[in-house]
C-alpha positions as CSV (number, residue, x, y, z in Angstrom):
1,M,57.2,22.3,9.1
2,K,59.6,22.5,6.1
3,A,62.3,24.2,8.2
4,N,61.9,21.6,11.0
5,L,62.4,18.8,8.5
6,S,65.5,20.4,7.0
7,D,66.9,21.0,10.4
8,F,66.3,17.4,11.4
9,M,67.9,16.1,8.3
10,F,71.0,18.4,8.7
11,R,71.4,17.3,12.3
12,G,71.2,13.7,11.2
13,L,73.9,14.1,8.7
14,L,76.1,15.9,11.2
15,T,75.6,13.1,13.7
16,K,76.4,10.5,11.1
17,H,79.6,12.2,10.2
18,A,80.6,12.7,13.8
19,L,80.0,9.0,14.6
20,R,82.1,8.0,11.6
21,D,84.9,10.3,12.6
22,M,84.9,9.0,16.2
23,Q,85.0,5.4,15.0
24,A,87.9,6.2,12.7
25,V,90.0,7.5,15.5
26,G,89.0,4.7,17.9
27,Q,86.9,6.8,20.3
28,L,83.8,4.9,19.5
29,R,83.5,1.2,18.7
30,E,82.0,0.4,15.3
31,P,79.1,-2.0,15.4
32,M,80.6,-5.4,14.6
33,G,79.2,-8.8,14.3
34,D,81.3,-11.3,16.2
35,A,83.6,-11.3,19.2
36,Q,86.8,-11.6,17.1
37,E,85.9,-8.4,15.2
38,R,85.1,-6.6,18.5
39,G,88.4,-7.8,20.0
40,D,90.3,-6.6,17.0
41,I,88.8,-3.1,17.3
42,D,89.7,-3.0,21.0
43,L,93.3,-4.2,20.2
44,M,93.8,-1.6,17.4
45,A,92.0,1.4,19.1
46,P,95.2,2.9,20.4
47,V,97.0,2.5,17.0
48,S,97.3,5.4,14.7
49,E,94.7,5.9,12.0
50,S,97.3,5.6,9.2
51,I,98.3,2.1,10.5
52,R,94.8,0.9,11.0
53,S,93.6,2.1,7.6
54,G,96.7,0.7,5.9
55,S,96.0,-2.7,7.5
56,L,92.5,-2.7,6.1
57,Y,93.7,-1.7,2.7
58,M,96.4,-4.4,2.7
59,Q,94.0,-7.2,3.7
60,R,92.9,-7.4,0.1
61,C,96.4,-7.2,-1.2
62,Y,97.4,-10.1,1.0
63,R,94.4,-12.1,-0.3
64,L,95.4,-11.4,-3.9
65,L,99.0,-12.5,-3.2
66,F,97.8,-15.6,-1.3
67,V,95.7,-16.7,-4.2
68,L,98.4,-16.1,-6.8
69,E,101.2,-17.8,-5.0
70,N,99.1,-20.8,-4.1
71,V,97.6,-21.1,-7.6
72,V,101.2,-21.1,-9.0
73,R,102.4,-23.6,-6.4
74,E,99.5,-26.0,-7.1
75,F,100.0,-25.6,-10.9
76,V,103.8,-26.3,-10.8
77,R,103.3,-29.3,-8.4
78,E,100.5,-30.8,-10.4
79,V,102.3,-30.5,-13.7
80,L,105.5,-32.1,-12.4
81,E,103.7,-34.6,-10.2
82,E,101.8,-35.8,-13.2
83,L,105.1,-36.7,-14.9
84,D,107.1,-38.0,-11.9
85,Q,104.4,-38.8,-9.3
86,E,105.6,-38.4,-5.7
87,E,109.3,-38.2,-6.7
88,W,108.8,-35.0,-8.7
89,F,110.6,-32.9,-6.2
90,S,113.6,-35.1,-5.8
91,K,113.9,-35.4,-9.6
92,R,113.2,-31.8,-10.5
93,A,114.4,-29.5,-7.8
94,S,117.9,-28.0,-7.8
95,L,120.4,-28.8,-5.1
96,A,119.9,-25.4,-3.6
97,M,116.1,-25.9,-3.5
98,K,116.5,-29.3,-1.8
99,K,118.9,-27.7,0.8
100,K,116.4,-24.9,1.4
101,V,113.6,-27.3,2.1
102,E,115.8,-29.5,4.3
103,D,117.0,-26.5,6.3
104,R,113.5,-25.1,6.8
105,K,112.1,-28.4,7.8
106,A,114.9,-28.8,10.3
107,A,114.2,-25.4,11.8
108,E,110.5,-26.3,12.1
109,A,111.5,-29.6,13.9
110,K,113.4,-27.5,16.5
111,N,110.4,-25.3,17.1
112,Q,107.6,-27.9,17.3
113,W,105.5,-25.5,19.4
114,H,104.9,-23.5,16.2
115,T,102.7,-24.7,13.5
116,G,104.6,-25.7,10.4
117,R,104.0,-25.3,6.7
118,N,102.1,-27.5,4.3
119,A,103.8,-31.0,4.1
120,Q,104.5,-30.6,0.3
121,P,108.1,-29.5,-0.3
122,I,107.0,-26.8,-2.8
123,Y,105.6,-24.8,0.2
124,Y,109.1,-24.5,1.7
125,L,110.4,-22.8,-1.4
126,D,110.6,-19.1,-2.0
127,F,108.2,-17.5,-4.5
128,G,111.1,-16.9,-6.9
129,D,111.9,-20.6,-7.0
130,L,108.6,-21.3,-8.7
131,A,109.8,-19.3,-11.8
132,L,113.0,-21.2,-11.7
133,L,111.2,-24.5,-11.7
134,I,109.2,-23.4,-14.7
135,Q,112.3,-22.2,-16.5
136,S,114.3,-25.3,-15.7
137,H,111.6,-27.6,-17.0
138,W,110.1,-25.4,-19.7
139,N,109.4,-28.4,-22.0
140,D,106.9,-29.7,-19.4
141,F,105.2,-26.3,-19.2
142,K,105.4,-25.0,-22.8
143,D,102.0,-26.4,-23.8
144,L,100.3,-25.0,-20.8
145,L,101.7,-21.4,-20.7
146,P,101.9,-18.9,-23.5
147,T,105.6,-18.3,-23.3
148,Q,108.4,-18.7,-20.8
149,S,108.9,-15.0,-20.7
150,W,105.1,-14.5,-20.0
151,A,105.3,-16.7,-16.9
152,V,108.6,-15.5,-15.6
153,S,107.8,-11.8,-16.0
154,R,104.5,-12.1,-14.2
155,L,106.1,-14.0,-11.3
156,Q,109.0,-11.5,-11.1
157,D,106.6,-8.6,-11.0
158,A,104.4,-10.3,-8.4
159,E,107.5,-11.1,-6.3
160,R,108.3,-7.4,-6.1
161,S,104.8,-6.7,-4.8
162,R,105.1,-9.8,-2.5
163,N,108.1,-8.3,-0.9
164,V,106.3,-5.0,-0.2
165,I,103.4,-7.0,1.3
166,A,105.5,-9.5,3.3
167,H,107.5,-6.6,4.9
168,T,104.2,-5.0,6.0
169,N,104.4,-1.9,3.8
170,V,101.5,-0.4,1.8
171,L,101.3,-1.3,-1.8
172,S,100.5,1.5,-4.2
173,D,97.2,1.5,-6.0
174,E,99.0,1.0,-9.3
175,E,100.8,-2.1,-8.0
176,V,97.5,-3.5,-6.6
177,V,96.0,-3.2,-10.1
178,R,99.1,-5.0,-11.5
179,L,98.8,-7.7,-8.9
180,E,95.1,-8.1,-9.8
181,M,96.0,-8.5,-13.4
182,H,98.6,-11.2,-12.6
183,V,96.1,-13.1,-10.6
184,R,93.5,-12.9,-13.3
185,D,96.0,-13.9,-16.0
186,W,97.3,-16.9,-14.1
187,V,93.8,-18.1,-13.1
188,R,92.5,-17.8,-16.6
189,Q,95.6,-19.6,-18.0
190,V,95.8,-22.5,-15.7
191,R,92.3,-23.2,-14.4
């Protein structure tokens, strides 16, 4: 009886591992909840394991980046909008920033079939422009952020990770930890 139980448990473990391995290489569909998830599995089944696993790993990195970038955008916009209301961008943005927004809006107008960005001009700026706005108007931010170098250094570090993520590369574990830290720092500081 004891031998039968051991044999049964061992076979169960082998089966579990075999199923997991088959799912990992796309030979067997993982049990998923909704049609979207099942469709994604079918779409990605012929893709190499390294690309599939990298995409799963990078989902979290993208979420961290999304949160950081949008928290900073909201923060900069709210601070400057409180001072200059709706005219904050025309009063505070550099000529280069205004041109960038104008050019990007014009490109969107030509491609109306594609969904555009948020209507706020700050969403047309590059991530690095956010640090420039803080630096250029430091007197308006100095009571809200520890130091100018604190803000700029975190945004510059995050921009390096952003470029890795935006160009669909895999971010190292060390850089993910750094990005987490920057998100945590900004959220604690401005919320």
